[in-house]
Z-matrix of the N, CA and C atoms (Angstrom, degrees):
N
C 1 1.448
C 2 1.521 1 110.20
N 3 1.325 2 116.59 1 -45.72
C 4 1.467 3 120.38 2 -177.08
C 5 1.525 4 110.85 3 -62.75
N 6 1.321 5 117.34 4 -38.90
C 7 1.464 6 120.17 5 179.01
C 8 1.528 7 110.68 6 -62.05
N 9 1.326 8 116.90 7 -38.04
C 10 1.464 9 120.68 8 178.05
C 11 1.522 10 110.94 9 -68.87
N 12 1.310 11 117.53 10 -40.51
C 13 1.462 12 121.05 11 176.94
C 14 1.531 13 109.54 12 -61.17
N 15 1.320 14 116.65 13 -40.18
C 16 1.467 15 120.71 14 179.85
C 17 1.522 16 112.35 15 -64.56
N 18 1.323 17 118.10 16 -21.98
C 19 1.464 18 121.77 17 179.27
C 20 1.532 19 112.65 18 -79.44
N 21 1.313 20 117.41 19 -15.12
C 22 1.465 21 120.41 20 -179.28
C 23 1.523 22 110.76 21 -68.80
N 24 1.337 23 117.03 22 151.32
C 25 1.475 24 119.11 23 173.46
C 26 1.526 25 109.81 24 -58.78
N 27 1.317 26 116.48 25 151.63
C 28 1.469 27 121.18 26 -176.27
C 29 1.526 28 113.28 27 -51.07
N 30 1.333 29 117.00 28 -45.77
C 31 1.470 30 119.68 29 -175.96
C 32 1.532 31 111.19 30 -64.39
N 33 1.314 32 117.20 31 -35.96
C 34 1.467 33 120.67 32 178.58
C 35 1.533 34 110.91 33 -74.84
N 36 1.326 35 115.40 34 -44.81
C 37 1.467 36 119.94 35 -178.32
C 38 1.524 37 110.79 36 -60.20
N 39 1.325 38 116.81 37 -45.19
C 40 1.464 39 120.89 38 -177.51
C 41 1.524 40 111.34 39 -61.08
N 42 1.323 41 117.03 40 -46.73
C 43 1.467 42 120.58 41 179.65
C 44 1.527 43 110.28 42 -63.74
N 45 1.319 44 117.00 43 -43.82
C 46 1.469 45 120.76 44 179.90
C 47 1.531 46 110.99 45 -60.33
N 48 1.312 47 116.40 46 -45.08
C 49 1.468 48 119.99 47 -179.58
C 50 1.533 49 111.83 48 -64.35
N 51 1.331 50 116.03 49 -44.20
C 52 1.463 51 118.71 50 -179.37
C 53 1.529 52 112.14 51 -65.70
N 54 1.326 53 117.11 52 -42.35
C 55 1.469 54 120.43 53 -176.12
C 56 1.530 55 112.43 54 -80.33
N 57 1.320 56 117.50 55 -48.12
C 58 1.465 57 119.97 56 -171.55
C 59 1.520 58 114.50 57 -93.63
N 60 1.302 59 117.97 58 -28.01
C 61 1.467 60 120.05 59 -179.25
C 62 1.530 61 110.40 60 -96.88
N 63 1.328 62 116.36 61 -51.13
C 64 1.472 63 119.68 62 179.85
C 65 1.528 64 112.29 63 -83.47
N 66 1.326 65 117.13 64 -9.49
C 67 1.458 66 124.46 65 175.99
C 68 1.533 67 114.30 66 59.29
N 69 1.333 68 116.11 67 35.84
C 70 1.463 69 119.45 68 173.09
C 71 1.525 70 107.96 69 -76.86
N 72 1.325 71 116.92 70 152.17
C 73 1.462 72 118.27 71 176.19
C 74 1.531 73 109.29 72 -82.12
N 75 1.308 74 115.07 73 175.17
C 76 1.466 75 120.62 74 -175.68
C 77 1.524 76 111.63 75 -60.00
N 78 1.321 77 116.71 76 -44.03
C 79 1.471 78 120.83 77 -178.98
C 80 1.528 79 111.54 78 -62.80
N 81 1.337 80 116.79 79 -45.37
C 82 1.466 81 120.70 80 179.73
C 83 1.530 82 110.96 81 -62.82
N 84 1.312 83 115.89 82 -41.49
C 85 1.466 84 120.79 83 179.43
C 86 1.524 85 109.90 84 -63.75
N 87 1.325 86 116.66 85 -44.32
C 88 1.461 87 121.10 86 179.35
C 89 1.528 88 110.94 87 -60.61
N 90 1.322 89 116.80 88 -43.33
C 91 1.466 90 120.77 89 179.38
C 92 1.524 91 111.35 90 -62.30
N 93 1.330 92 116.31 91 -45.95
C 94 1.466 93 120.05 92 -178.76
C 95 1.522 94 112.14 93 -62.18
N 96 1.322 95 115.91 94 -36.40
C 97 1.457 96 120.07 95 -175.63
C 98 1.528 97 113.03 96 -93.14
N 99 1.323 98 116.81 97 -10.47
C 100 1.458 99 120.18 98 -179.16
C 101 1.519 100 112.72 99 69.13
N 102 1.330 101 115.89 100 35.35
C 103 1.463 102 121.45 101 178.05
C 104 1.523 103 108.68 102 -128.47
N 105 1.307 104 116.40 103 171.08
C 106 1.463 105 119.89 104 -178.93
C 107 1.527 106 110.67 105 -78.11
N 108 1.329 107 116.46 106 155.90
C 109 1.465 108 119.63 107 174.93
C 110 1.536 109 112.03 108 -57.93
N 111 1.324 110 117.14 109 -35.09
C 112 1.469 111 120.24 110 177.86
C 113 1.526 112 110.65 111 -62.59
N 114 1.324 113 116.89 112 -40.36
C 115 1.467 114 120.68 113 178.51
C 116 1.530 115 110.85 114 -65.39
N 117 1.331 116 116.74 115 -37.15
C 118 1.465 117 120.80 116 176.77
C 119 1.530 118 109.23 117 -60.60
N 120 1.313 119 116.99 118 -46.40
C 121 1.467 120 121.00 119 -178.56
C 122 1.523 121 111.72 120 -62.29
N 123 1.319 122 116.47 121 -42.76
C 124 1.469 123 120.38 122 179.48
C 125 1.527 124 110.22 123 -64.66
N 126 1.328 125 116.34 124 -48.14
C 127 1.469 126 119.74 125 -179.27
C 128 1.516 127 111.90 126 -63.20
N 129 1.321 128 117.10 127 -39.43
C 130 1.459 129 120.32 128 179.42
C 131 1.520 130 110.80 129 -64.96
N 132 1.309 131 116.45 130 -43.07
C 133 1.465 132 120.43 131 178.39
C 134 1.530 133 110.10 132 -60.74
N 135 1.304 134 116.73 133 -46.46
C 136 1.472 135 121.16 134 179.99
C 137 1.524 136 111.30 135 -65.91
N 138 1.323 137 116.61 136 -38.26
C 139 1.464 138 120.45 137 178.90
C 140 1.522 139 110.98 138 -64.33
N 141 1.319 140 116.84 139 -43.65
C 142 1.467 141 120.35 140 179.29
C 143 1.522 142 111.09 141 -65.03
N 144 1.331 143 116.83 142 -39.47
C 145 1.469 144 120.22 143 177.06
C 146 1.525 145 110.46 144 -62.86
N 147 1.317 146 116.68 145 -45.94
C 148 1.462 147 121.08 146 -179.42
C 149 1.522 148 110.86 147 -64.12
N 150 1.324 149 117.02 148 -41.42
C 151 1.457 150 120.95 149 178.80
C 152 1.524 151 110.65 150 -64.07
N 153 1.305 152 117.06 151 -42.09
C 154 1.460 153 121.73 152 177.28
C 155 1.536 154 110.26 153 -58.42
N 156 1.331 155 116.05 154 -44.44
C 157 1.463 156 121.31 155 179.01
C 158 1.525 157 111.12 156 -61.30
N 159 1.322 158 116.99 157 -40.05
C 160 1.462 159 120.93 158 179.10
C 161 1.530 160 112.37 159 -70.69
N 162 1.333 161 116.50 160 -34.51
C 163 1.459 162 120.31 161 -176.64
C 164 1.533 163 113.96 162 -82.33
N 165 1.314 164 117.79 163 -28.95
C 166 1.469 165 120.61 164 -175.23
C 167 1.524 166 113.59 165 -53.37
N 168 1.334 167 119.59 166 -47.61
C 169 1.470 168 117.81 167 179.35
C 170 1.531 169 112.81 168 -63.01
N 171 1.316 170 116.85 169 -34.92
C 172 1.464 171 119.98 170 178.99
C 173 1.518 172 111.44 171 -68.92
N 174 1.315 173 116.76 172 -40.30
C 175 1.466 174 120.63 173 179.30
C 176 1.519 175 110.86 174 -69.10
N 177 1.317 176 117.59 175 -34.85
C 178 1.464 177 121.22 176 178.21
C 179 1.520 178 110.16 177 -64.96
N 180 1.323 179 117.48 178 -40.57
C 181 1.461 180 121.66 179 178.23
C 182 1.520 181 109.92 180 -63.64
N 183 1.332 182 117.59 181 -45.95
C 184 1.465 183 121.37 182 178.08
C 185 1.516 184 110.80 183 -60.37
N 186 1.324 185 117.54 184 -42.08
C 187 1.458 186 121.47 185 -179.48
C 188 1.528 187 110.25 186 -64.33
N 189 1.331 188 117.85 187 -42.45
C 190 1.463 189 121.25 188 178.20
C 191 1.512 190 110.61 189 -62.62
N 192 1.325 191 118.20 190 -40.83
C 193 1.460 192 122.68 191 179.85
C 194 1.530 193 110.58 192 -62.14
N 195 1.321 194 116.09 193 -46.94
C 196 1.472 195 120.79 194 -179.99
C 197 1.524 196 110.10 195 -64.63
N 198 1.306 197 116.94 196 -42.73
C 199 1.464 198 120.97 197 -179.13
C 200 1.524 199 110.93 198 -62.90
N 201 1.309 200 117.83 199 -40.50
C 202 1.473 201 121.76 200 -179.58
C 203 1.527 202 110.95 201 -67.43
N 204 1.329 203 117.76 202 -33.61
C 205 1.466 204 121.52 203 -179.51
C 206 1.522 205 111.42 204 -69.75
N 207 1.326 206 117.43 205 -28.89
C 208 1.455 207 120.62 206 -177.14
C 209 1.475 208 107.94 207 -78.51
């Protein structure tokens, strides 16, 4: 998971880490980054989409491995 997060663009990674890992709210994240709360929401949404795209192939491989073992 961390390797996939590291692949995100800086602006997406930073927002994702502050909101989802450090659990700051939107306002706190916006203040720290000097951007609007709306920009935080957009970046977070895009970051989560990008992370999902990066993780899907890895999760599919894990699922195939587990399925074959059963």
